[in-house]
C-alpha positions in Angstrom: 78.5 182.8 -35.4 77.4 184.9 -38.3 75.4 182.0 -39.8 73.6 181.5 -36.5 72.9 185.2 -36.3 71.3 185.2 -39.8 69.3 182.1 -39.0 67.8 183.7 -35.9 67.2 186.9 -37.8 65.4 185.1 -40.6 63.3 183.0 -38.3 61.9 186.1 -36.6 61.2 187.9 -39.8 57.6 188.4 -40.9 56.2 189.7 -44.1 57.4 187.2 -46.6 60.4 186.6 -48.7 60.7 190.2 -49.9 61.4 191.5 -46.4 63.7 188.6 -45.7 65.7 189.4 -48.8 65.9 193.1 -47.8 67.2 192.3 -44.4 69.8 189.9 -45.8 71.0 192.5 -48.2 71.1 195.2 -45.5 73.2 193.1 -43.2 75.5 192.0 -46.0 76.1 195.6 -46.9 76.8 196.6 -43.3 79.5 193.8 -42.9 81.0 194.7 -46.3 81.3 198.4 -45.5 82.9 197.7 -42.2 85.1 195.0 -43.6 84.4 192.7 -40.7 85.4 189.1 -41.3 83.8 186.0 -39.7 87.1 185.4 -37.8 87.1 189.0 -36.5 83.5 188.7 -35.2 84.2 185.3 -33.7 87.3 186.6 -31.9 85.4 189.7 -30.7 82.5 187.6 -29.5 84.9 185.4 -27.5 86.8 188.3 -26.1 83.7 190.2 -25.0 82.3 187.1 -23.3 85.6 186.6 -21.5 85.7 190.2 -20.2 82.0 190.3 -19.1 82.4 187.0 -17.4 85.0 188.4 -15.1 82.4 190.6 -13.5 79.1 188.9 -14.2 77.8 185.4 -14.5 76.1 185.4 -17.9 74.1 183.1 -20.1 76.7 182.4 -22.7 74.3 180.6 -25.0 72.0 183.6 -25.1 74.8 186.0 -25.8 74.1 188.1 -28.9 76.5 190.4 -30.7 75.1 192.6 -33.6 76.4 195.4 -35.7 73.6 197.9 -36.5 73.8 200.7 -39.0 71.7 203.9 -38.8 72.4 206.5 -41.5 76.2 206.9 -41.5 76.8 205.5 -38.0 77.5 201.9 -37.1 76.9 200.5 -33.6 78.1 197.4 -31.9 75.2 196.0 -29.9 75.8 193.4 -27.2 72.9 191.7 -25.5 73.2 189.0 -22.8 71.2 188.0 -19.8 73.1 188.6 -16.6 72.5 185.8 -14.1 74.4 187.3 -11.2 77.2 189.7 -10.2 80.5 188.2 -9.3 82.0 189.7 -6.1 85.8 189.7 -5.9 87.2 188.4 -2.7 89.0 191.2 -0.8 92.6 190.6 -0.1 93.4 190.2 3.6 95.4 193.0 4.9 98.6 192.3 6.7 98.5 192.9 10.4 100.9 195.6 11.7 103.5 194.1 14.0 
């Protein structure tokens, strides 16, 4: 998952190898400070998709999980296209006898 994230990030980067190197270093530092392993991110990714899928039909291939850092604050950013809302079937009430 992380490798795919970095590949997408690097493809969309403009401004040459200097900016690409800066972005790579920035993300490496974020993950190091948070001590987030690839296994943890993969498990988190799977769990979030599972929970969201209970309520919405989503495009799982377009699901994107990022960790962003601004100053001293880290944020988990989840982005996924929602295709439709799932409606739970209402339980039939028992008729009073």
